N, C-alpha and C positions, 0 to 999 in steps of 0.2 A: 778366431772369434767373430769376425764379420759375418760368417755364414752360420753362426750358431742358431740364430732365429729361423733361418730357412730350413735347417735340418731338424728342428724340433717338430715333433708330430702334434697335430691338433688334439685337444681333449676328446675322448670318446663320447659317444652319445649318452652312454650311461652316466659318465661323470658330469656332463652338462645338465642332465636331468637331476642328478643328485645335488649339484650346486644350486639349481633353481629352487629345489625343494627346501634347501637350507635357508635361502633368502626369504622365501614365503613364510617359513616357520619363524624366522627372526622378526619379520614384520608383524605376524600374528601375535607374537609374544609382546612386542612393544605396544601394540594396539590394546591388548588385554590389560597391560599395566596402566595405560592411560584410562581405560574404562573403569578399572578398579579405583583409580585415584579420583575420577570424577564422581563416582558413586559414594565413596567414603567421605569426600569433602562436602557433599551436599550440593554441588554445583548443578546436578541434574537429579531430580527426585521423581521416581516412578511410583505412583500410587494406584496402579492398575495391577491386575493379576496376569498381565501379559509380559513375558520375559523378552527383553530386547537384546539384540546382538551387541557385541563390542563395537562394531562399526557404527551402529546407531548412536550409542553413547558418545563416541568420538565426534560425530557430526554435531550433535547437540551441544557438546562442550565448546564449540566455536562461537556460540552465541546466536541470538535472534537476528543479528544484522549480517551474518555471514552469507555470501553469495557464491554458489558453486560456479566454477568456470570449466567449460568443456574444451577439449583440445581440437574440436571440430568447429569450423566457422559455418554458420547457417545463413547463407545469403538470402534465402526466402524469408526468414524471420526478420532480417534487416529491412527488406523491402516492405514487409507488412508494417513494421514499426514506423518507417518513414511515411507510409501511406496513411496510417491512422493519424499521424501528426499533421499531415497536409489536409486531411479531411476536416480536422478541427479548425485549421487556419482558414480553409475555404468556407466553413460554416460561419465563422466570425465575419469574414469579408462579405459574404452574401447578406448577412444581417445588416451590415453598414450600408451596402448598396440599396437594400430594401428601404432603409430609412431615408435615403436621399433620392428615392424614386429613379435610380439608375436602371437601365434596361439590363435584364439578365439573359444569358444564353443557355440553351440546352444542348449539350454535346456529349454523346455517349463514348466518344473516343478521347476523353480527357486524360485517361490513364490513372486518375485518382478517384474513380467512382467507388461505390461501396460493394461492387459485385464480387470481389475476391476476398473481402474481409469476413472471416467467420464471426458469427455473433458472440462466440465464447471468448474472443480476444479482447473485448471491451464491455464495460458495464452499461454503456450508452447505446441507444439504437443507432444504426447506421444512418448517414446523411442521405437525403433523397437523391437517388441516382440521376446524374446528368445536370444538376444545378451547379453551374460553374461560374466563378467570378470573372468579370471582363477586365478587371484592373490589370494594367500592363505589369506593374510591379509584382503582383501576385502570380501572374502567368509566368514571369521570368523565374520566380522562385520555384514554381512547379517544375519548370524545365531543368533547373539546376539540381533540384533534389532527385528528380527522376534519373538524370544522367549519373549522379553520384551513386544511387542505388544499383544501377546496372553495371557500373564500371569498378566499384570499390572491391578490393580484395586485400586481406591483411598481409602486411609485409613479412611477418614471421608467424609460425604456427603457435597458436595460444597454448600456454602451459597449464595443465590441469592442476587444481589445488586440492584434489581429493585422490586418495589411493583407491585401489580396486576394492578393498574391504570397506572403506568408507562410502564408496558409491553404492555398494550393496546395502549398507546400512541406511543410506538416504532413500533408496528404492523401497526398503522395508517400511520406513516411516511414512512415505507417501501412500503406500498401499493401505496401511492401517488407518490413516486419516481418511482416505477415500472410502473405506469400508465402514467408517464411523465407529471404530473400535477404540480409538484413543483420541484425546484432545491435548495438544501441546500448548501450554500457557506460560506466559512470563509472570514471575512472581512480582508482588507489589513493591518489594524493596530487595536490594541486594543483587539483582541481576540473575537470580536463579531461574531455572527452567523446571516447570512442574508438568508431569504427564498425568492426566486425570481421565476417568471414564466419561464419555459424553453425557450419560444420564446424570452423573453427579454435577456436572457443570450446569445442565438445565435446571436441576433442583436448586442449586445455589442462586441462579438468576431469578427463579420463581419466588424464592423466599425473600429476596430483596424487594421485588415488586409488590408482594403482598403485605410486607411489614411497613413499607414506606408510604407516606401520604403525598409524595411528590409526583406520583404517576397515576394516570387515569386511563382506564380501558375505553377505547373508542369503538371497539367491535370490528369484526372482519368485514362487515358491509360498508364501513366508512374508513378506508385506508388513508394513509398520508400521501395521497396522490395530488396531481395538479387540478383535479376536479372534485375532490372530497370536500366535506363541510369545513374541515380545518383549513384547507387551502382557501376556501371561499372567504372565511373570516379574515385570514391573513391578507388577501388581496383587497378586501374591503377597507382594512386599516390603511393600506397604501393609498387607496383612492381618496379617502378622507384627507390624508396628509397632502396630497397633490392638489385637490380641489381648494383647500383652505390656505394654500401657499406655504405650508410648512417645509416643503422641499420642491425643487424644480421638477418639472415634468420629465426632463431628459434624464434625471437621476433614476426615476422609476423605470424608464425605458432601458437604460444600460444595466441596471442592477438586476431586475427581475423580468425584463421584457414586457413591461406594461406600457402600451402606447396610449397617449391621451390626445384626443381631438378637442381642443378648447372651444371651438366654434359650435360643434354639435354636442359638447359635453358627453363624450362617449369614450369608453375604454375598450381596447382590444388587447388580447394576450398573444404574445409571440409564440409560434410553434417550433422555433429552433431548438435543437437538442441541447444547446448551451444552457437553456433555462429550465430543462426538465429535471425534476429532482430524482435522486436515487432512493435507496432504502436505508434509513437509519437502523441501527442494531445495538444490542447490548453485549458486553463481554465482561468477564470477571477477572480480577487479579488476585490470586491466592496469597494470603498473608502468612507465608512460611516463617517469617521472622518472629511470629508469635510463639513458635515452638523453640524453647531453649535447648531441648534435647532432641537431636535428629533421629534418635532411635524410635521416637513416637510416631514418626512419619511412615506409616504402614498403610497398605490398601484398606479402604473403608473408613479411615479416620475422618472426623468432621472437621473440615477445613474452613476457617474464617476467610472472608474474601471482601473485596471492594468492588462495587458495581460501577462500570464506566459506560456512559451513554455516548456512542459514536454518532455524531450528527454531521460529520464531514460530507455526507452525501444526502443530508436531509433537505426538507422542503425550504427551510428558512436560512440555509447556510449563507447564501449570497447577501440577503438582507442583514443577517447578523454581522457579517464582516463590514458592510457599509456603515451600520450604526456604530460599531466599535471604532472604526477608523475616523469617521467624521464627527462623532459626538462624544462618545465615552472616552476615547483616547485624549483629545484636547482637554476635556473636563478633568480627567485624572491628573494631567500634567499641571493644570492651573491650580488645583486645590490640594494636591498631594505632592508637595515639593520634595518630601523625603521618601517618595515611593521607590522601592527597589524593583527594577525591571526583571532581572534574572541573576544567575550566579555570577556571570562576568561583571555586571554592574556592582554587585556586592563586593567582589574581590577588589575592584578598582577603588571603591570607597574605603576599604580597609587599608589599602596602600596609601591613599591620600591622608587618612587619619594617622597612620604610623609616621609619615613624613612630617606632618605638622607638629607632632608631639615628640619627635626624636631630638 
């Protein structure tokens, strides 16, 4: 018996191919069962006339927070991410040095210029090439991060969290979204995922904007940029507050980059990318929970929705956070003693109430 394994012949090529085909057929069967379960339970609702593969349904069933992991480590992407991070750190440091009138140096060999960062990797414009901070702490951090990016390698090979069929489904979804044939949305409640035609999403947004009195058209010639009339009025309000002493001048400088010279009574606007606004946008959350019968969810159905205004890249986002933190937050804490902050605070209050009356 010790030589039994040595005398056994290896399976033939035909048998190996047959076994591989059986494994693929088994995986496809399990994937189809998962896709059918997702569709029947309403976890993923397809309201388009485009049929999706089982792999696409399997990927969507993992939820909007799912992050695919590849088994290949991309060192170039790591270095780009580190570079973008250090460019932002350098931009903030340059702004501080400019405020203290510290001499800046221009060095094209810094290693963290904007020359190798493609513009499509970030929503912000690249930092001016060659403007490098002289601070020794920042320079040492630059050296450490550069060395880390060049020498780092993963200890073990990353394990993929998608099968071959699921990767094909993910590629299918990406292609359909890039071609603007589908729009993947998160439902208003319940965590469901809804697939809608892009034209229907645009129509839903347009209906909300036309029916509501909370929105005003400003025209294409007057966008929400740092030089438009909306921005001009916004900065004028800050100037009045600083001139009248409602807030310190350095708050305007750190929050929105508005520098004030009290002797000359003159304001100048910082040109750092840190203070440049992005583009606010709208998106809708379909109210699938309004349909008690899931069989009514068919392509072409009129879907009620909730309009959300995303201002996290808007013109006033830095000022909004400043006002909420320094004025509205303390005011709410002083006058609303029973204010519930979030779900965790609510659960803690329920526990305290139960302990006191037990």
